[in-house]
C-alpha positions as CSV (number, residue, x, y, z in Angstrom):
1,M,127.4,-143.8,-31.8
2,E,129.0,-143.9,-28.3
3,L,127.4,-147.3,-27.7
4,F,128.8,-148.6,-30.9
5,Y,132.3,-147.7,-29.9
6,F,131.7,-149.1,-26.4
7,L,130.7,-152.5,-27.9
8,L,133.7,-152.3,-30.3
9,L,136.1,-151.7,-27.4
10,G,134.6,-154.6,-25.6
11,F,134.9,-156.8,-28.6
12,A,138.6,-155.8,-29.1
13,I,139.4,-156.6,-25.4
14,L,137.6,-159.9,-25.6
15,M,139.4,-160.9,-28.8
16,Y,142.7,-160.0,-27.2
17,V,142.0,-161.9,-24.0
18,V,140.9,-165.1,-25.9
19,L,143.6,-165.0,-28.5
20,D,146.6,-163.8,-26.5
21,G,145.3,-165.6,-23.4
22,F,146.2,-169.1,-24.6
23,D,149.8,-168.3,-25.5
24,L,150.2,-166.4,-22.2
25,G,148.8,-169.5,-20.6
26,L,151.4,-171.7,-22.2
27,G,154.1,-169.5,-20.7
28,I,152.4,-169.6,-17.3
29,L,152.3,-173.5,-17.6
30,F,156.1,-173.8,-18.3
31,P,156.9,-174.9,-14.7
32,V,154.3,-177.7,-15.1
33,F,156.1,-179.0,-18.3
34,P,159.8,-179.1,-17.4
35,E,160.9,-181.4,-20.3
36,Q,162.6,-179.5,-23.1
37,H,160.8,-181.4,-25.8
38,D,157.4,-180.5,-24.3
39,R,158.3,-176.9,-24.2
40,D,159.5,-176.9,-27.8
41,M,156.2,-178.4,-28.9
42,M,154.3,-175.8,-26.8
43,M,156.2,-172.9,-28.4
44,R,155.9,-174.4,-31.8
45,S,152.1,-174.6,-31.4
46,V,151.8,-170.8,-31.2
47,S,154.9,-169.7,-33.1
48,H,153.0,-168.7,-36.2
49,V,150.2,-166.8,-34.6
50,W,151.3,-165.3,-31.2
51,D,152.5,-161.9,-32.4
52,G,149.3,-161.4,-34.5
53,N,147.2,-162.0,-31.4
54,E,148.6,-158.8,-29.8
55,T,147.1,-156.7,-32.7
56,W,143.9,-156.7,-30.7
57,L,145.6,-155.1,-27.7
58,V,146.9,-152.3,-29.9
59,F,143.5,-151.9,-31.6
60,G,141.7,-151.7,-28.2
61,G,144.1,-149.1,-27.0
62,V,143.5,-147.0,-30.2
63,I,139.7,-147.2,-29.7
64,L,140.0,-146.2,-26.0
65,M,142.3,-143.2,-26.9
66,G,140.3,-142.1,-29.9
67,A,136.7,-142.8,-28.9
68,F,136.9,-142.3,-25.1
69,P,139.8,-139.8,-24.6
70,A,138.5,-138.7,-21.2
71,A,138.6,-142.3,-19.9
72,Y,142.1,-142.7,-21.4
73,A,143.4,-139.6,-19.8
74,T,141.9,-140.6,-16.4
75,L,143.1,-144.2,-16.4
76,L,146.6,-143.9,-17.8
77,P,148.1,-141.9,-14.9
78,I,146.4,-144.1,-12.4
79,L,147.5,-147.4,-14.0
80,Y,150.9,-146.2,-15.3
81,L,153.0,-148.6,-13.2
82,P,151.2,-151.8,-14.2
83,I,150.9,-150.7,-17.8
84,V,154.7,-150.1,-18.0
85,L,155.5,-153.3,-16.2
86,M,153.2,-155.2,-18.6
87,L,154.8,-153.7,-21.6
88,V,158.3,-154.5,-20.4
89,A,157.2,-158.1,-19.7
90,L,155.7,-158.3,-23.2
91,I,159.0,-157.1,-24.7
92,F,161.1,-159.6,-22.7
93,R,158.6,-162.3,-23.5
94,G,158.8,-161.6,-27.2
95,I,162.6,-161.6,-27.2
96,A,162.6,-164.9,-25.3
97,F,160.2,-166.4,-27.8
98,E,162.6,-165.7,-30.7
99,Y,165.9,-166.4,-28.9
100,R,165.1,-169.7,-27.2
101,F,164.8,-171.4,-30.6
102,K,168.4,-170.4,-31.5
103,A,170.1,-170.6,-28.1
104,K,171.4,-173.9,-26.8
105,S,173.5,-173.3,-23.7
106,S,171.3,-170.4,-22.5
107,R,167.9,-171.9,-23.4
108,R,166.9,-172.4,-19.8
109,W,167.3,-168.7,-19.1
110,W,165.1,-167.8,-22.1
111,D,162.5,-170.4,-20.9
112,L,162.6,-168.6,-17.5
113,A,162.1,-165.2,-19.3
114,F,159.2,-166.5,-21.3
115,G,157.4,-168.1,-18.4
116,L,158.1,-165.2,-16.0
117,G,157.2,-162.6,-18.7
118,S,153.9,-164.4,-19.4
119,S,153.0,-164.6,-15.7
120,V,153.8,-160.9,-15.1
121,V,151.7,-159.8,-18.1
122,A,148.7,-161.8,-16.9
123,F,149.1,-160.6,-13.3
124,C,149.3,-157.0,-14.4
125,Q,146.2,-157.3,-16.5
126,G,144.3,-158.9,-13.7
127,L,145.6,-156.3,-11.3
128,M,144.3,-153.5,-13.5
129,L,141.0,-155.2,-14.0
130,G,140.4,-155.7,-10.3
131,S,141.5,-152.1,-9.5
132,L,139.2,-150.7,-12.2
133,V,136.2,-152.7,-11.1
134,E,136.6,-152.0,-7.4
135,S,137.6,-148.4,-7.3
136,G,138.0,-147.0,-10.8
137,G,141.8,-147.7,-10.6
138,Q,142.3,-145.9,-7.3
139,T,143.4,-149.0,-5.2
140,L,145.9,-150.9,-7.2
141,L,147.2,-153.4,-4.6
142,S,144.0,-154.2,-2.7
143,P,143.2,-157.8,-1.8
144,F,140.4,-157.8,-4.4
145,S,142.8,-156.6,-7.1
146,V,145.3,-159.3,-6.2
147,L,142.6,-162.0,-6.2
148,T,141.5,-160.8,-9.6
149,A,145.1,-161.0,-10.8
150,F,145.5,-164.6,-9.8
151,A,142.1,-165.4,-11.2
152,V,143.2,-164.0,-14.6
153,M,146.4,-166.1,-14.4
154,A,144.4,-169.2,-13.7
155,G,142.1,-168.5,-16.5
156,Y,144.9,-168.0,-19.0
157,A,146.6,-171.1,-17.8
158,L,143.4,-173.1,-18.4
159,L,143.0,-171.5,-21.8
160,G,146.6,-172.5,-22.6
161,A,146.2,-176.1,-21.3
162,T,143.0,-176.7,-23.4
163,Y,144.6,-175.2,-26.4
164,L,147.4,-177.6,-26.0
165,V,144.9,-180.5,-25.9
166,V,143.8,-179.3,-29.4
167,K,147.2,-178.9,-30.9
168,S,149.2,-181.8,-29.4
169,S,148.9,-185.6,-29.2
170,G,150.3,-188.5,-27.2
171,Q,151.9,-187.9,-23.8
172,L,151.9,-184.1,-24.1
173,Q,148.2,-184.1,-24.8
174,A,147.6,-186.4,-21.8
175,K,149.6,-184.0,-19.6
176,A,147.6,-181.1,-20.9
177,R,144.3,-182.9,-20.0
178,A,145.6,-183.7,-16.6
179,A,146.7,-180.1,-15.9
180,S,143.3,-178.8,-17.1
181,K,141.2,-180.4,-14.4
182,P,142.8,-178.7,-11.3
183,L,143.0,-175.5,-13.3
184,L,139.2,-175.6,-14.1
185,V,138.5,-176.1,-10.4
186,A,140.8,-173.1,-9.6
187,V,139.1,-170.9,-12.2
188,M,135.6,-171.7,-11.0
189,L,136.5,-171.0,-7.4
190,A,138.2,-167.8,-8.4
191,M,135.2,-166.7,-10.5
192,V,132.8,-167.3,-7.6
193,A,135.1,-165.5,-5.1
194,V,135.6,-162.5,-7.4
195,S,131.9,-162.3,-8.3
196,L,130.7,-162.5,-4.7
197,W,133.4,-160.0,-3.5
198,N,132.5,-157.6,-6.2
199,F,128.7,-158.0,-5.5
200,A,129.3,-157.4,-1.7
201,S,131.7,-154.5,-1.9
202,V,130.5,-152.4,-4.9
203,P,127.0,-151.0,-4.1
204,S,126.2,-150.1,-7.7
205,V,126.9,-153.6,-8.9
206,Q,124.8,-155.1,-6.1
207,A,121.9,-152.7,-7.0
208,K,122.2,-153.6,-10.7
209,W,122.0,-157.3,-10.1
210,L,119.2,-157.2,-7.5
211,A,117.1,-154.9,-9.7
212,N,117.5,-157.1,-12.7
213,L,117.8,-160.6,-11.2
214,G,114.8,-161.8,-13.2
215,W,116.8,-161.8,-16.4
216,L,120.4,-161.9,-15.1
217,W,120.1,-165.2,-13.2
218,P,120.9,-167.3,-16.4
219,I,124.4,-165.9,-16.5
220,P,125.8,-167.8,-13.4
221,L,123.6,-170.8,-14.3
222,I,125.0,-171.0,-17.9
223,T,128.5,-170.5,-16.6
224,G,128.2,-173.5,-14.2
225,A,126.7,-175.6,-17.1
226,I,129.7,-174.7,-19.3
227,A,132.1,-175.8,-16.6
228,L,130.4,-179.2,-16.3
229,V,130.5,-179.7,-20.1
230,L,134.2,-178.7,-20.0
231,W,134.9,-181.2,-17.3
232,Q,133.2,-184.0,-19.2
233,G,134.8,-182.9,-22.4
234,L,138.3,-183.3,-21.0
235,K,137.7,-187.1,-20.8
236,R,137.3,-187.7,-24.5
237,S,137.1,-184.5,-26.6
238,E,139.9,-182.5,-28.0
239,V,138.2,-179.3,-29.3
240,L,135.3,-179.0,-26.9
241,P,137.3,-178.1,-23.7
242,F,139.0,-175.2,-25.5
243,F,135.8,-173.7,-26.8
244,C,134.2,-174.2,-23.4
245,T,137.0,-172.3,-21.8
246,I,136.5,-169.5,-24.3
247,A,132.8,-169.5,-23.4
248,L,133.7,-169.2,-19.7
249,F,135.7,-166.1,-20.5
250,V,132.8,-164.7,-22.5
251,M,130.3,-165.3,-19.6
252,G,132.7,-163.7,-17.1
253,F,133.1,-160.7,-19.4
254,L,129.4,-160.5,-19.9
255,G,128.8,-160.5,-16.1
256,L,131.4,-157.8,-15.7
257,V,129.9,-155.6,-18.3
258,V,126.3,-156.1,-17.0
259,G,127.5,-155.0,-13.5
260,L,129.3,-151.9,-14.7
261,F,127.3,-150.6,-17.6
262,P,127.2,-147.7,-18.5
263,Q,130.2,-146.9,-16.3
264,L,133.5,-146.8,-18.2
265,V,135.6,-145.6,-15.2
266,P,133.5,-146.8,-12.2
267,G,132.6,-143.9,-9.9
268,Q,134.1,-141.3,-12.3
269,L,132.9,-141.5,-15.9
270,N,130.2,-143.3,-17.9
271,L,130.7,-144.0,-21.5
272,F,128.7,-140.9,-22.6
273,E,130.7,-138.6,-20.5
274,A,134.0,-140.2,-21.6
275,A,133.2,-140.2,-25.3
276,A,134.8,-137.9,-27.9
277,P,132.5,-135.5,-29.8
278,V,130.2,-137.1,-32.3
279,Q,132.1,-135.4,-35.1
280,S,135.3,-137.2,-34.0
281,L,133.5,-140.5,-33.7
282,K,132.1,-140.1,-37.2
283,F,135.5,-139.2,-38.5
284,M,136.9,-142.5,-37.1
285,L,134.2,-144.6,-38.5
286,P,135.6,-145.2,-42.1
287,G,138.9,-146.4,-40.6
288,V,137.0,-148.7,-38.2
289,L,134.9,-150.2,-41.0
290,I,138.0,-150.8,-43.1
291,F,140.5,-152.1,-40.5
292,V,138.2,-154.3,-38.3
293,P,137.3,-156.6,-41.2
294,L,141.0,-156.6,-42.3
295,I,142.2,-157.6,-38.8
296,L,139.4,-160.3,-38.5
297,G,140.2,-161.6,-42.0
298,Y,144.0,-161.8,-41.3
299,T,143.3,-163.5,-38.0
300,L,141.0,-166.1,-39.4
301,W,143.3,-166.7,-42.4
302,G,146.3,-167.2,-40.2
303,Y,144.5,-169.8,-38.0
304,R,143.2,-171.6,-41.0
305,I,146.6,-171.9,-42.6
306,F,148.2,-173.2,-39.4
307,R,145.3,-175.4,-38.2
308,G,145.9,-179.0,-37.2
309,K,148.3,-180.5,-34.7
310,V,151.9,-179.6,-34.2
311,H,154.4,-182.3,-34.8
312,D,158.0,-182.9,-33.7
313,F,159.9,-179.6,-33.4
314,E,162.5,-180.7,-35.9
315,E,160.0,-181.5,-38.6
316,G,157.9,-178.3,-38.2
317,Y,154.3,-178.2,-39.3
């Protein structure tokens, strides 16, 4: 039962990272696309789905609090500052998203708020991830945590750029393709740096990989192959680069889980120690079985309805 909720928590986090990652990435990319028409098209491409993407963040928080209350109680005080900063940035980002369509004279300020809010959210998420992996949340502003934060920002930016390749056409699509290539290089360098640093500085991760190298070696090999396919796909394909970027996130997430499992708060709690009593987990199960399919169905339905390319802002789509 504990393992089921651990996998469910991982699934919720991965869904949030992938779905909210590309619209955060679009905000991070705002300085690269200074023309107002391009920004209108970028916002329009996610305007119907962006708020639903954050449902997975809420769902993941509920699973963490309900299924692993000890981990929730341990992590929240340690990560209180970046969590609050992230939530404030999400609020400003949401306000900017709605107001910039209506504002004329002050639109550039709402653009700044959206871009800055997206960057702060991504940075805080990476900071928390790096701190959690390195020390169970104890060292928030260590060099490793900051490196992980910039790696997450680069990953989200690549996800946003490849999403824009799918949703746009013409000059905007060409700009998105051009932006994707240096971002891919940055992401791969960041993944290598974070992985090697994590391997060298965390003894438990090093021991896990060395003891299981016989069946873990395909993870970096497949990751490199995905990056090569993505690079080639940027020359001619529209959809392939986006799904390859998602695959890079999945492989990075898999490598992270493999190194940490069964630790939930590294150095402090594993998933069995952090889990709620079995009776509580069973009590939550009917709600999980009802709401997970509902959220998945709503998500798939929304993306199906608004599939296709975005057209001129004035015409809608």
